[in-house]
N, CA, C, O and the ligand as a Tripos MOL2 file, in Angstrom:
@<TRIPOS>MOLECULE
protein
  317   315    80     0     0
PROTEIN
NO_CHARGES

@<TRIPOS>ATOM
      1 N           0.8390   -1.1970    0.0000 N.3       1 MET1
      2 CA          0.0000    0.0000    0.0000 C.3       1 MET1
      3 C           0.8810    1.2570    0.0000 C.2       1 MET1
      4 O           1.8540    1.3340    0.7510 O.2       1 MET1
      5 N           0.5490    2.2110   -0.8190 N.am      2 SER2
      6 CA          1.3540    3.4350   -0.8750 C.3       2 SER2
      7 C           1.0970    4.2880    0.3620 C.2       2 SER2
      8 O           0.1080    4.1020    1.0710 O.2       2 SER2
      9 N           2.0020    5.2220    0.6030 N.am      3 ARG3
     10 CA          1.8730    6.1170    1.7430 C.3       3 ARG3
     11 C           0.5760    6.9310    1.6300 C.2       3 ARG3
     12 O          -0.1310    7.1330    2.6170 O.2       3 ARG3
     13 N           0.2850    7.3840    0.4320 N.am      4 CYS4
     14 CA         -0.9170    8.1730    0.1870 C.3       4 CYS4
     15 C          -2.1760    7.3970    0.5850 C.2       4 CYS4
     16 O          -3.0620    7.9300    1.2530 O.2       4 CYS4
     17 N          -2.2390    6.1490    0.1710 N.am      5 GLN5
     18 CA         -3.4180    5.3290    0.4610 C.3       5 GLN5
     19 C          -3.5810    5.1160    1.9600 C.2       5 GLN5
     20 O          -4.6980    5.1390    2.4750 O.2       5 GLN5
     21 N          -2.4560    4.9040    2.6700 N.am      6 SER6
     22 CA         -2.5820    4.6490    4.1050 C.3       6 SER6
     23 C          -3.0580    5.8960    4.8300 C.2       6 SER6
     24 O          -3.8140    5.7910    5.7960 O.2       6 SER6
     25 N          -2.6320    7.0770    4.3880 N.am      7 ILE7
     26 CA         -3.1190    8.3170    5.0100 C.3       7 ILE7
     27 C          -4.6080    8.4740    4.7270 C.2       7 ILE7
     28 O          -5.3750    8.8700    5.6050 O.2       7 ILE7
     29 N          -5.0130    8.1630    3.5030 N.am      8 PHE8
     30 CA         -6.4270    8.2460    3.1530 C.3       8 PHE8
     31 C          -7.2610    7.3410    4.0550 C.2       8 PHE8
     32 O          -8.3130    7.7460    4.5500 O.2       8 PHE8
     33 N          -6.7890    6.1210    4.2660 N.am      9 ARG9
     34 CA         -7.5310    5.1820    5.1160 C.3       9 ARG9
     35 C          -7.6170    5.6780    6.5500 C.2       9 ARG9
     36 O          -8.6410    5.5150    7.2130 O.2       9 ARG9
     37 N          -6.5180    6.2940    7.0310 N.am     10 LEU10
     38 CA         -6.4900    6.8270    8.3900 C.3      10 LEU10
     39 C          -7.5640    7.9110    8.5370 C.2      10 LEU10
     40 O          -8.3170    7.9220    9.5110 O.2      10 LEU10
     41 N          -7.6240    8.8180    7.5620 N.am     11 VAL11
     42 CA         -8.6210    9.8980    7.5950 C.3      11 VAL11
     43 C         -10.0170    9.3120    7.5250 C.2      11 VAL11
     44 O         -10.9160    9.7530    8.2410 O.2      11 VAL11
     45 N         -10.2050    8.3180    6.6660 N.am     12 LEU12
     46 CA        -11.5070    7.6730    6.5270 C.3      12 LEU12
     47 C         -11.9390    7.0360    7.8410 C.2      12 LEU12
     48 O         -13.0990    7.1520    8.2370 O.2      12 LEU12
     49 N         -11.0160    6.3650    8.5180 N.am     13 ASN13
     50 CA        -11.3390    5.7350    9.8010 C.3      13 ASN13
     51 C         -11.7400    6.7750   10.8380 C.2      13 ASN13
     52 O         -12.6440    6.5430   11.6410 O.2      13 ASN13
     53 N         -11.0600    7.9290   10.8210 N.am     14 GLN14
     54 CA        -11.4040    8.9690   11.7880 C.3      14 GLN14
     55 C         -12.8180    9.4700   11.5340 C.2      14 GLN14
     56 O         -13.5670    9.7480   12.4710 O.2      14 GLN14
     57 N         -13.1780    9.5840   10.2520 N.am     15 HIS15
     58 CA        -14.5370   10.0220    9.9250 C.3      15 HIS15
     59 C         -15.5610    8.9830   10.3640 C.2      15 HIS15
     60 O         -16.6330    9.3270   10.8610 O.2      15 HIS15
     61 N         -15.2270    7.7240   10.1790 N.am     16 LEU16
     62 CA        -16.1360    6.6590   10.5990 C.3      16 LEU16
     63 C         -16.3080    6.6840   12.1130 C.2      16 LEU16
     64 O         -17.4090    6.4650   12.6180 O.2      16 LEU16
     65 N         -15.2180    6.9510   12.8430 N.am     17 ASN17
     66 CA        -15.3080    7.0230   14.2960 C.3      17 ASN17
     67 C         -16.1630    8.1950   14.7380 C.2      17 ASN17
     68 O         -16.8470    8.1250   15.7590 O.2      17 ASN17
     69 N         -16.1200    9.2860   13.9590 N.am     18 THR18
     70 CA        -16.8630   10.4790   14.3450 C.3      18 THR18
     71 C         -18.3420   10.3360   14.0160 C.2      18 THR18
     72 O         -19.2010   10.6760   14.8300 O.2      18 THR18
     73 N         -18.6390    9.8310   12.8170 N.am     19 PHE19
     74 CA        -20.0230    9.8690   12.3430 C.3      19 PHE19
     75 C         -20.6480    8.4770   12.2200 C.2      19 PHE19
     76 O         -21.8530    8.3530   12.0050 O.2      19 PHE19
     77 N         -19.8400    7.4440   12.3550 N.am     20 GLY20
     78 CA        -20.3220    6.0970   12.1120 C.3      20 GLY20
     79 C         -21.0630    5.5070   13.2900 C.2      20 GLY20
     80 O         -21.3390    6.2060   14.2640 O.2      20 GLY20
     81 N         -21.3890    4.2290   13.2140 N.am     21 PRO21
     82 CA        -22.1780    3.5730   14.2580 C.3      21 PRO21
     83 C         -21.4690    3.5290   15.6090 C.2      21 PRO21
     84 O         -22.1210    3.3240   16.6330 O.2      21 PRO21
     85 N         -20.1320    3.7190   15.6340 N.am     22 LYS22
     86 CA        -19.4130    3.7130   16.9100 C.3      22 LYS22
     87 C         -19.6370    4.9890   17.6980 C.2      22 LYS22
     88 O         -19.3650    5.0410   18.8980 O.2      22 LYS22
     89 N         -20.1360    6.0250   17.0220 N.am     23 SER23
     90 CA        -20.3610    7.3090   17.6780 C.3      23 SER23
     91 C         -21.2790    7.1260   18.8840 C.2      23 SER23
     92 O         -22.2990    6.4420   18.8050 O.2      23 SER23
     93 N         -20.9040    7.7420   19.9900 N.am     24 ARG24
     94 CA        -21.6560    7.5380   21.2270 C.3      24 ARG24
     95 C         -22.7680    8.5650   21.4010 C.2      24 ARG24
     96 O         -23.4060    8.6160   22.4520 O.2      24 ARG24
     97 N         -23.0020    9.3770   20.3860 N.am     25 GLY25
     98 CA        -24.0490   10.3690   20.4880 C.3      25 GLY25
     99 C         -23.7380   11.4620   21.4820 C.2      25 GLY25
    100 O         -24.6500   12.0580   22.0550 O.2      25 GLY25
    101 N         -22.4690   11.7330   21.6940 N.am     26 MET26
    102 CA        -22.0800   12.8090   22.5930 C.3      26 MET26
    103 C         -22.4530   14.1480   21.9980 C.2      26 MET26
    104 O         -22.6390   14.2750   20.7880 O.2      26 MET26
    105 N         -22.5590   15.1390   22.8510 N.am     27 SER27
    106 CA        -22.8540   16.4830   22.3820 C.3      27 SER27
    107 C         -21.7610   16.9650   21.4440 C.2      27 SER27
    108 O         -20.5860   16.6380   21.6110 O.2      27 SER27
    109 N         -22.1710   17.7460   20.4550 N.am     28 LEU28
    110 CA        -21.2090   18.3010   19.4980 C.3      28 LEU28
    111 C         -20.7690   19.6980   19.9090 C.2      28 LEU28
    112 O         -19.9260   20.3150   19.2560 O.2      28 LEU28
    113 N         -21.3480   20.1890   20.9960 N.am     29 GLU29
    114 CA        -20.9790   21.5180   21.4510 C.3      29 GLU29
    115 C         -20.6920   21.5010   22.9360 C.2      29 GLU29
    116 O         -21.2020   20.6530   23.6680 O.2      29 GLU29
    117 N         -19.8700   22.4450   23.3790 N.am     30 LEU30
    118 CA        -19.3830   22.4550   24.7440 C.3      30 LEU30
    119 C         -19.0340   23.8900   25.1090 C.2      30 LEU30
    120 O         -18.5010   24.6390   24.2910 O.2      30 LEU30
    121 N         -19.3410   24.2630   26.3450 N.am     31 THR31
    122 CA        -18.8890   25.5730   26.8240 C.3      31 THR31
    123 C         -17.6150   25.3760   27.6210 C.2      31 THR31
    124 O         -17.5770   24.5990   28.5750 O.2      31 THR31
    125 N         -16.5750   26.0860   27.2200 N.am     32 HIS32
    126 CA        -15.2460   25.8760   27.7860 C.3      32 HIS32
    127 C         -14.5060   27.2180   27.7700 C.2      32 HIS32
    128 O         -14.7170   28.0270   26.8660 O.2      32 HIS32
    129 N         -13.6500   27.4570   28.7530 N.am     33 PRO33
    130 CA        -12.8850   28.7160   28.7140 C.3      33 PRO33
    131 C         -11.9260   28.7490   27.5220 C.2      33 PRO33
    132 O         -11.2320   27.7730   27.2380 O.2      33 PRO33
    133 N         -11.9050   29.8740   26.8440 N.am     34 CYS34
    134 CA        -10.9420   30.0770   25.7640 C.3      34 CYS34
    135 C          -9.9920   31.1970   26.1930 C.2      34 CYS34
    136 O         -10.4550   32.2470   26.6390 O.2      34 CYS34
    137 N          -8.7040   31.0060   26.0730 N.am     35 PRO35
    138 CA         -7.7480   32.0450   26.5060 C.3      35 PRO35
    139 C          -7.8860   33.3290   25.7130 C.2      35 PRO35
    140 O          -7.4970   34.3940   26.1900 O.2      35 PRO35
    141 N          -8.4360   33.2470   24.5080 N.am     36 ALA36
    142 CA         -8.5690   34.4410   23.6690 C.3      36 ALA36
    143 C          -9.9420   35.0750   23.7890 C.2      36 ALA36
    144 O         -10.0600   36.2990   23.7330 O.2      36 ALA36
    145 N         -10.9890   34.2620   23.9540 N.am     37 CYS37
    146 CA        -12.3660   34.7610   23.8350 C.3      37 CYS37
    147 C         -13.1010   34.8730   25.1660 C.2      37 CYS37
    148 O         -14.1630   35.4930   25.2150 O.2      37 CYS37
    149 N         -12.5780   34.3010   26.2410 N.am     38 GLY38
    150 CA        -13.2550   34.4420   27.5200 C.3      38 GLY38
    151 C         -13.6510   33.1030   28.1120 C.2      38 GLY38
    152 O         -13.4830   32.0600   27.4800 O.2      38 GLY38
    153 N         -14.1930   33.1360   29.3650 N.am     39 PRO39
    154 CA        -14.4540   31.9080   30.1150 C.3      39 PRO39
    155 C         -15.6700   31.1150   29.6500 C.2      39 PRO39
    156 O         -15.7560   29.9180   29.9250 O.2      39 PRO39
    157 N         -16.6110   31.7490   28.9550 N.am     40 GLU40
    158 CA        -17.8380   31.0490   28.5580 C.3      40 GLU40
    159 C         -17.9410   31.0260   27.0380 C.2      40 GLU40
    160 O         -18.7980   31.6840   26.4500 O.2      40 GLU40
    161 N         -17.0700   30.2700   26.4250 N.am     41 THR41
    162 CA        -17.0170   30.2590   24.9710 C.3      41 THR41
    163 C         -17.5190   28.9260   24.4460 C.2      41 THR41
    164 O         -17.2720   27.8790   25.0440 O.2      41 THR41
    165 N         -18.2220   28.9720   23.3290 N.am     42 GLU42
    166 CA        -18.7360   27.7500   22.7000 C.3      42 GLU42
    167 C         -17.6290   27.0710   21.9020 C.2      42 GLU42
    168 O         -16.9230   27.7020   21.1150 O.2      42 GLU42
    169 N         -17.4990   25.7770   22.1290 N.am     43 PHE43
    170 CA        -16.5710   24.9660   21.3560 C.3      43 PHE43
    171 C         -17.3630   23.9230   20.5880 C.2      43 PHE43
    172 O         -18.4140   23.4710   21.0410 O.2      43 PHE43
    173 N         -16.8570   23.5450   19.4330 N.am     44 TYR44
    174 CA        -17.4860   22.4560   18.7030 C.3      44 TYR44
    175 C         -16.5370   21.2720   18.6200 C.2      44 TYR44
    176 O         -15.3180   21.4400   18.5950 O.2      44 TYR44
    177 N         -17.0970   20.0930   18.5790 N.am     45 ARG45
    178 CA        -16.2780   18.8800   18.5240 C.3      45 ARG45
    179 C         -15.8480   18.6360   17.0810 C.2      45 ARG45
    180 O         -16.6840   18.4830   16.1900 O.2      45 ARG45
    181 N         -14.5510   18.6020   16.8640 N.am     46 ALA46
    182 CA        -14.0290   18.4560   15.5020 C.3      46 ALA46
    183 C         -13.7860   17.0010   15.1540 C.2      46 ALA46
    184 O         -13.9330   16.6140   13.9950 O.2      46 ALA46
    185 N         -13.4150   16.1790   16.1420 N.am     47 ALA47
    186 CA        -13.0710   14.7980   15.8240 C.3      47 ALA47
    187 C         -13.1790   13.9470   17.0760 C.2      47 ALA47
    188 O         -13.0610   14.4390   18.1980 O.2      47 ALA47
    189 N         -13.4050   12.6700   16.8600 N.am     48 SER48
    190 CA        -13.4330   11.7120   17.9500 C.3      48 SER48
    191 C         -12.6880   10.4630   17.4930 C.2      48 SER48
    192 O         -12.9960    9.8900   16.4480 O.2      48 SER48
    193 N         -11.7130   10.0520   18.2830 N.am     49 THR49
    194 CA        -10.9030    8.9040   17.8870 C.3      49 THR49
    195 C         -10.8120    7.9390   19.0550 C.2      49 THR49
    196 O         -10.6120    8.3570   20.1960 O.2      49 THR49
    197 N         -10.9560    6.6640   18.7810 N.am     50 ASN50
    198 CA        -10.7510    5.6710   19.8260 C.3      50 ASN50
    199 C          -9.2760    5.2850   19.8680 C.2      50 ASN50
    200 O          -8.7200    4.7940   18.8850 O.2      50 ASN50
    201 N          -8.6510    5.5150   21.0250 N.am     51 ILE51
    202 CA         -7.2430    5.1750   21.1980 C.3      51 ILE51
    203 C          -7.1270    4.1920   22.3540 C.2      51 ILE51
    204 O          -8.1290    3.8550   22.9850 O.2      51 ILE51
    205 N          -5.9020    3.7250   22.6370 N.am     52 HIS52
    206 CA         -5.7460    2.7060   23.6730 C.3      52 HIS52
    207 C          -6.1210    3.2170   25.0550 C.2      52 HIS52
    208 O          -6.4320    2.4250   25.9450 O.2      52 HIS52
    209 N          -6.0950    4.5390   25.2440 N.am     53 LEU53
    210 CA         -6.4590    5.1010   26.5470 C.3      53 LEU53
    211 C          -7.9680    5.2760   26.6850 C.2      53 LEU53
    212 O          -8.4750    5.5130   27.7820 O.2      53 LEU53
    213 N          -8.6800    5.1570   25.5660 N.am     54 GLY54
    214 CA        -10.1180    5.3730   25.6080 C.3      54 GLY54
    215 C         -10.5490    6.1880   24.4080 C.2      54 GLY54
    216 O         -10.1160    5.9300   23.2850 O.2      54 GLY54
    217 N         -11.3990    7.1690   24.6450 N.am     55 GLU55
    218 CA        -11.8730    7.9930   23.5500 C.3      55 GLU55
    219 C         -11.2350    9.3680   23.6180 C.2      55 GLU55
    220 O         -11.2520   10.0360   24.6510 O.2      55 GLU55
    221 N         -10.6710    9.7720   22.4860 N.am     56 LYS56
    222 CA        -10.0310   11.0790   22.3870 C.3      56 LYS56
    223 C         -10.9030   11.9890   21.5280 C.2      56 LYS56
    224 O         -11.2150   11.6590   20.3840 O.2      56 LYS56
    225 N         -11.2910   13.1270   22.0780 N.am     57 THR57
    226 CA        -12.1050   14.0630   21.3120 C.3      57 THR57
    227 C         -11.3630   15.3890   21.1910 C.2      57 THR57
    228 O         -10.6860   15.8330   22.1180 O.2      57 THR57
    229 N         -11.5090   16.0040   20.0280 N.am     58 LYS58
    230 CA        -10.8440   17.2670   19.7510 C.3      58 LYS58
    231 C         -11.9020   18.3510   19.6670 C.2      58 LYS58
    232 O         -12.9250   18.1820   19.0040 O.2      58 LYS58
    233 N         -11.6520   19.4750   20.3470 N.am     59 TRP59
    234 CA        -12.6190   20.5720   20.3930 C.3      59 TRP59
    235 C         -11.9710   21.8450   19.8900 C.2      59 TRP59
    236 O         -10.8000   22.1140   20.1600 O.2      59 TRP59
    237 N         -12.7530   22.6300   19.1480 N.am     60 TYR60
    238 CA        -12.2520   23.9020   18.6370 C.3      60 TYR60
    239 C         -13.2040   25.0250   19.0050 C.2      60 TYR60
    240 O         -14.4240   24.8680   18.9760 O.2      60 TYR60
    241 N         -12.6190   26.1610   19.3530 N.am     61 CYS61
    242 CA        -13.3740   27.3690   19.6580 C.3      61 CYS61
    243 C         -14.1340   27.8180   18.4130 C.2      61 CYS61
    244 O         -13.6000   27.7830   17.3040 O.2      61 CYS61
    245 N         -15.3940   28.2440   18.6070 N.am     62 THR62
    246 CA        -16.1630   28.7170   17.4600 C.3      62 THR62
    247 C         -15.7660   30.1410   17.0670 C.2      62 THR62
    248 O         -16.1570   30.6230   16.0040 O.2      62 THR62
    249 N         -14.9900   30.8160   17.9220 N.am     63 GLU63
    250 CA        -14.6450   32.2180   17.6590 C.3      63 GLU63
    251 C         -13.2410   32.3730   17.0770 C.2      63 GLU63
    252 O         -12.9980   33.2800   16.2800 O.2      63 GLU63
    253 N         -12.3280   31.5070   17.4650 N.am     64 CYS64
    254 CA        -10.9520   31.6320   17.0020 C.3      64 CYS64
    255 C         -10.4230   30.2160   16.7190 C.2      64 CYS64
    256 O         -11.1980   29.2600   16.6830 O.2      64 CYS64
    257 N          -9.1320   30.0870   16.5240 N.am     65 ASP65
    258 CA         -8.5670   28.7920   16.1400 C.3      65 ASP65
    259 C          -8.0910   27.9700   17.3340 C.2      65 ASP65
    260 O          -7.4780   26.9170   17.1590 O.2      65 ASP65
    261 N          -8.3720   28.4470   18.5480 N.am     66 TYR66
    262 CA         -7.9150   27.7100   19.7220 C.3      66 TYR66
    263 C          -8.5930   26.3460   19.8020 C.2      66 TYR66
    264 O          -9.8000   26.2240   19.5950 O.2      66 TYR66
    265 N          -7.8010   25.3330   20.1030 N.am     67 GLY67
    266 CA         -8.3490   23.9910   20.2230 C.3      67 GLY67
    267 C          -7.7260   23.2450   21.3830 C.2      67 GLY67
    268 O          -6.6260   23.5790   21.8230 O.2      67 GLY67
    269 N          -8.4260   22.2330   21.8810 N.am     68 PHE68
    270 CA         -7.8670   21.3790   22.9220 C.3      68 PHE68
    271 C          -8.3950   19.9690   22.7380 C.2      68 PHE68
    272 O          -9.3130   19.7280   21.9550 O.2      68 PHE68
    273 N          -7.7940   19.0360   23.4820 N.am     69 VAL69
    274 CA         -8.1290   17.6260   23.3380 C.3      69 VAL69
    275 C          -8.6160   17.1020   24.6750 C.2      69 VAL69
    276 O          -8.0800   17.4510   25.7260 O.2      69 VAL69
    277 N          -9.6500   16.2500   24.6250 N.am     70 LYS70
    278 CA        -10.1070   15.5610   25.8280 C.3      70 LYS70
    279 C          -9.8880   14.0700   25.6340 C.2      70 LYS70
    280 O         -10.1360   13.5340   24.5540 O.2      70 LYS70
    281 N          -9.4220   13.4030   26.6810 N.am     71 ILE71
    282 CA         -9.3040   11.9430   26.6280 C.3      71 ILE71
    283 C         -10.1900   11.3700   27.7250 C.2      71 ILE71
    284 O          -9.9810   11.6470   28.9060 O.2      71 ILE71
    285 N         -11.1880   10.5650   27.3310 N.am     72 ASN72
    286 CA        -12.1730   10.0270   28.2590 C.3      72 ASN72
    287 C         -12.8510   11.1260   29.0630 C.2      72 ASN72
    288 O         -13.1270   10.9590   30.2510 O.2      72 ASN72
    289 N         -13.1190   12.2660   28.3990 N.am     73 GLY73
    290 CA        -13.8100   13.3600   29.0590 C.3      73 GLY73
    291 C         -12.9160   14.2200   29.9280 C.2      73 GLY73
    292 O         -13.3880   15.1800   30.5390 O.2      73 GLY73
    293 N         -11.6030   13.8870   29.9970 N.am     74 ILE74
    294 CA        -10.6890   14.6630   30.8290 C.3      74 ILE74
    295 C          -9.9420   15.6610   29.9500 C.2      74 ILE74
    296 O          -9.3260   15.2980   28.9480 O.2      74 ILE74
    297 N         -10.0140   16.9060   30.3470 N.am     75 ASP75
    298 CA         -9.3640   17.9710   29.6070 C.3      75 ASP75
    299 C          -7.8420   17.7970   29.6590 C.2      75 ASP75
    300 O          -7.2560   17.7390   30.7400 O.2      75 ASP75
    301 N          -7.2180   17.7150   28.5050 N.am     76 SER76
    302 CA         -5.7600   17.5630   28.4900 C.3      76 SER76
    303 C          -5.0970   18.7450   27.8120 C.2      76 SER76
    304 O          -4.0040   18.6190   27.2600 O.2      76 SER76
    305 N          -5.7660   19.9100   27.8520 N.am     77 SER77
    306 CA         -5.2050   21.0900   27.1790 C.3      77 SER77
    307 C          -3.9130   21.5420   27.8480 C.2      77 SER77
    308 O          -3.1300   22.2690   27.2350 O.2      77 SER77
    309 N          -3.6720   21.1300   29.0860 N.am     78 ALA78
    310 CA         -2.4570   21.5310   29.7900 C.3      78 ALA78
    311 C          -1.2410   20.7290   29.2990 C.2      78 ALA78
    312 O          -0.1010   21.1260   29.5410 O.2      78 ALA78
    313 N          -1.4750   19.6280   28.6280 N.am     79 VAL79
    314 CA         -0.3480   18.7820   28.1810 C.3      79 VAL79
    315 C           0.3120   19.4230   26.9770 C.2      79 VAL79
    316 O           1.2790   18.8800   26.4420 O.2      79 VAL79
    317 ZN        -11.5200   31.4500   21.1410 Zn       80 ZN80
@<TRIPOS>BOND
     1     1     2 1
     2     2     3 1
     3     3     4 2
     4     3     5 am
     5     5     6 1
     6     6     7 1
     7     7     8 2
     8     7     9 am
     9     9    10 1
    10    10    11 1
    11    11    12 2
    12    11    13 am
    13    13    14 1
    14    14    15 1
    15    15    16 2
    16    15    17 am
    17    17    18 1
    18    18    19 1
    19    19    20 2
    20    19    21 am
    21    21    22 1
    22    22    23 1
    23    23    24 2
    24    23    25 am
    25    25    26 1
    26    26    27 1
    27    27    28 2
    28    27    29 am
    29    29    30 1
    30    30    31 1
    31    31    32 2
    32    31    33 am
    33    33    34 1
    34    34    35 1
    35    35    36 2
    36    35    37 am
    37    37    38 1
    38    38    39 1
    39    39    40 2
    40    39    41 am
    41    41    42 1
    42    42    43 1
    43    43    44 2
    44    43    45 am
    45    45    46 1
    46    46    47 1
    47    47    48 2
    48    47    49 am
    49    49    50 1
    50    50    51 1
    51    51    52 2
    52    51    53 am
    53    53    54 1
    54    54    55 1
    55    55    56 2
    56    55    57 am
    57    57    58 1
    58    58    59 1
    59    59    60 2
    60    59    61 am
    61    61    62 1
    62    62    63 1
    63    63    64 2
    64    63    65 am
    65    65    66 1
    66    66    67 1
    67    67    68 2
    68    67    69 am
    69    69    70 1
    70    70    71 1
    71    71    72 2
    72    71    73 am
    73    73    74 1
    74    74    75 1
    75    75    76 2
    76    75    77 am
    77    77    78 1
    78    78    79 1
    79    79    80 2
    80    79    81 am
    81    81    82 1
    82    82    83 1
    83    83    84 2
    84    83    85 am
    85    85    86 1
    86    86    87 1
    87    87    88 2
    88    87    89 am
    89    89    90 1
    90    90    91 1
    91    91    92 2
    92    91    93 am
    93    93    94 1
    94    94    95 1
    95    95    96 2
    96    95    97 am
    97    97    98 1
    98    98    99 1
    99    99   100 2
   100    99   101 am
   101   101   102 1
   102   102   103 1
   103   103   104 2
   104   103   105 am
   105   105   106 1
   106   106   107 1
   107   107   108 2
   108   107   109 am
   109   109   110 1
   110   110   111 1
   111   111   112 2
   112   111   113 am
   113   113   114 1
   114   114   115 1
   115   115   116 2
   116   115   117 am
   117   117   118 1
   118   118   119 1
   119   119   120 2
   120   119   121 am
   121   121   122 1
   122   122   123 1
   123   123   124 2
   124   123   125 am
   125   125   126 1
   126   126   127 1
   127   127   128 2
   128   127   129 am
   129   129   130 1
   130   130   131 1
   131   131   132 2
   132   131   133 am
   133   133   134 1
   134   134   135 1
   135   135   136 2
   136   135   137 am
   137   137   138 1
   138   138   139 1
   139   139   140 2
   140   139   141 am
   141   141   142 1
   142   142   143 1
   143   143   144 2
   144   143   145 am
   145   145   146 1
   146   146   147 1
   147   147   148 2
   148   147   149 am
   149   149   150 1
   150   150   151 1
   151   151   152 2
   152   151   153 am
   153   153   154 1
   154   154   155 1
   155   155   156 2
   156   155   157 am
   157   157   158 1
   158   158   159 1
   159   159   160 2
   160   159   161 am
   161   161   162 1
   162   162   163 1
   163   163   164 2
   164   163   165 am
   165   165   166 1
   166   166   167 1
   167   167   168 2
   168   167   169 am
   169   169   170 1
   170   170   171 1
   171   171   172 2
   172   171   173 am
   173   173   174 1
   174   174   175 1
   175   175   176 2
   176   175   177 am
   177   177   178 1
   178   178   179 1
   179   179   180 2
   180   179   181 am
   181   181   182 1
   182   182   183 1
   183   183   184 2
   184   183   185 am
   185   185   186 1
   186   186   187 1
   187   187   188 2
   188   187   189 am
   189   189   190 1
   190   190   191 1
   191   191   192 2
   192   191   193 am
   193   193   194 1
   194   194   195 1
   195   195   196 2
   196   195   197 am
   197   197   198 1
   198   198   199 1
   199   199   200 2
   200   199   201 am
   201   201   202 1
   202   202   203 1
   203   203   204 2
   204   203   205 am
   205   205   206 1
   206   206   207 1
   207   207   208 2
   208   207   209 am
   209   209   210 1
   210   210   211 1
   211   211   212 2
   212   211   213 am
   213   213   214 1
   214   214   215 1
   215   215   216 2
   216   215   217 am
   217   217   218 1
   218   218   219 1
   219   219   220 2
   220   219   221 am
   221   221   222 1
   222   222   223 1
   223   223   224 2
   224   223   225 am
   225   225   226 1
   226   226   227 1
   227   227   228 2
   228   227   229 am
   229   229   230 1
   230   230   231 1
   231   231   232 2
   232   231   233 am
   233   233   234 1
   234   234   235 1
   235   235   236 2
   236   235   237 am
   237   237   238 1
   238   238   239 1
   239   239   240 2
   240   239   241 am
   241   241   242 1
   242   242   243 1
   243   243   244 2
   244   243   245 am
   245   245   246 1
   246   246   247 1
   247   247   248 2
   248   247   249 am
   249   249   250 1
   250   250   251 1
   251   251   252 2
   252   251   253 am
   253   253   254 1
   254   254   255 1
   255   255   256 2
   256   255   257 am
   257   257   258 1
   258   258   259 1
   259   259   260 2
   260   259   261 am
   261   261   262 1
   262   262   263 1
   263   263   264 2
   264   263   265 am
   265   265   266 1
   266   266   267 1
   267   267   268 2
   268   267   269 am
   269   269   270 1
   270   270   271 1
   271   271   272 2
   272   271   273 am
   273   273   274 1
   274   274   275 1
   275   275   276 2
   276   275   277 am
   277   277   278 1
   278   278   279 1
   279   279   280 2
   280   279   281 am
   281   281   282 1
   282   282   283 1
   283   283   284 2
   284   283   285 am
   285   285   286 1
   286   286   287 1
   287   287   288 2
   288   287   289 am
   289   289   290 1
   290   290   291 1
   291   291   292 2
   292   291   293 am
   293   293   294 1
   294   294   295 1
   295   295   296 2
   296   295   297 am
   297   297   298 1
   298   298   299 1
   299   299   300 2
   300   299   301 am
   301   301   302 1
   302   302   303 1
   303   303   304 2
   304   303   305 am
   305   305   306 1
   306   306   307 1
   307   307   308 2
   308   307   309 am
   309   309   310 1
   310   310   311 1
   311   311   312 2
   312   311   313 am
   313   313   314 1
   314   314   315 1
   315   315   316 2
@<TRIPOS>SUBSTRUCTURE
     1 MET1         2 RESIDUE 1 A MET
     2 SER2         6 RESIDUE 1 A SER
     3 ARG3        10 RESIDUE 1 A ARG
     4 CYS4        14 RESIDUE 1 A CYS
     5 GLN5        18 RESIDUE 1 A GLN
     6 SER6        22 RESIDUE 1 A SER
     7 ILE7        26 RESIDUE 1 A ILE
     8 PHE8        30 RESIDUE 1 A PHE
     9 ARG9        34 RESIDUE 1 A ARG
    10 LEU10       38 RESIDUE 1 A LEU
    11 VAL11       42 RESIDUE 1 A VAL
    12 LEU12       46 RESIDUE 1 A LEU
    13 ASN13       50 RESIDUE 1 A ASN
    14 GLN14       54 RESIDUE 1 A GLN
    15 HIS15       58 RESIDUE 1 A HIS
    16 LEU16       62 RESIDUE 1 A LEU
    17 ASN17       66 RESIDUE 1 A ASN
    18 THR18       70 RESIDUE 1 A THR
    19 PHE19       74 RESIDUE 1 A PHE
    20 GLY20       78 RESIDUE 1 A GLY
    21 PRO21       82 RESIDUE 1 A PRO
    22 LYS22       86 RESIDUE 1 A LYS
    23 SER23       90 RESIDUE 1 A SER
    24 ARG24       94 RESIDUE 1 A ARG
    25 GLY25       98 RESIDUE 1 A GLY
    26 MET26      102 RESIDUE 1 A MET
    27 SER27      106 RESIDUE 1 A SER
    28 LEU28      110 RESIDUE 1 A LEU
    29 GLU29      114 RESIDUE 1 A GLU
    30 LEU30      118 RESIDUE 1 A LEU
    31 THR31      122 RESIDUE 1 A THR
    32 HIS32      126 RESIDUE 1 A HIS
    33 PRO33      130 RESIDUE 1 A PRO
    34 CYS34      134 RESIDUE 1 A CYS
    35 PRO35      138 RESIDUE 1 A PRO
    36 ALA36      142 RESIDUE 1 A ALA
    37 CYS37      146 RESIDUE 1 A CYS
    38 GLY38      150 RESIDUE 1 A GLY
    39 PRO39      154 RESIDUE 1 A PRO
    40 GLU40      158 RESIDUE 1 A GLU
    41 THR41      162 RESIDUE 1 A THR
    42 GLU42      166 RESIDUE 1 A GLU
    43 PHE43      170 RESIDUE 1 A PHE
    44 TYR44      174 RESIDUE 1 A TYR
    45 ARG45      178 RESIDUE 1 A ARG
    46 ALA46      182 RESIDUE 1 A ALA
    47 ALA47      186 RESIDUE 1 A ALA
    48 SER48      190 RESIDUE 1 A SER
    49 THR49      194 RESIDUE 1 A THR
    50 ASN50      198 RESIDUE 1 A ASN
    51 ILE51      202 RESIDUE 1 A ILE
    52 HIS52      206 RESIDUE 1 A HIS
    53 LEU53      210 RESIDUE 1 A LEU
    54 GLY54      214 RESIDUE 1 A GLY
    55 GLU55      218 RESIDUE 1 A GLU
    56 LYS56      222 RESIDUE 1 A LYS
    57 THR57      226 RESIDUE 1 A THR
    58 LYS58      230 RESIDUE 1 A LYS
    59 TRP59      234 RESIDUE 1 A TRP
    60 TYR60      238 RESIDUE 1 A TYR
    61 CYS61      242 RESIDUE 1 A CYS
    62 THR62      246 RESIDUE 1 A THR
    63 GLU63      250 RESIDUE 1 A GLU
    64 CYS64      254 RESIDUE 1 A CYS
    65 ASP65      258 RESIDUE 1 A ASP
    66 TYR66      262 RESIDUE 1 A TYR
    67 GLY67      266 RESIDUE 1 A GLY
    68 PHE68      270 RESIDUE 1 A PHE
    69 VAL69      274 RESIDUE 1 A VAL
    70 LYS70      278 RESIDUE 1 A LYS
    71 ILE71      282 RESIDUE 1 A ILE
    72 ASN72      286 RESIDUE 1 A ASN
    73 GLY73      290 RESIDUE 1 A GLY
    74 ILE74      294 RESIDUE 1 A ILE
    75 ASP75      298 RESIDUE 1 A ASP
    76 SER76      302 RESIDUE 1 A SER
    77 SER77      306 RESIDUE 1 A SER
    78 ALA78      310 RESIDUE 1 A ALA
    79 VAL79      314 RESIDUE 1 A VAL
    80 ZN80       317 GROUP 0 **** ****
């Protein structure tokens, strides 16, 4: 398999994890402090990936490009 194809499959799997039958129906929006926009800012969920530690979700601020990652619901933006 070429490098290009493997990257394509990786992206496809991430989409399946986000929108496919494995999706846990979690909320797609979250209120979270943003360092640029203030303490009560809306974030949207950009991606959800199942990893060995559990479920990893990526969130992005709706106002700016700030983003953070949660693993099993635990905020890991400090990492
Ligand atoms: Zn922001």
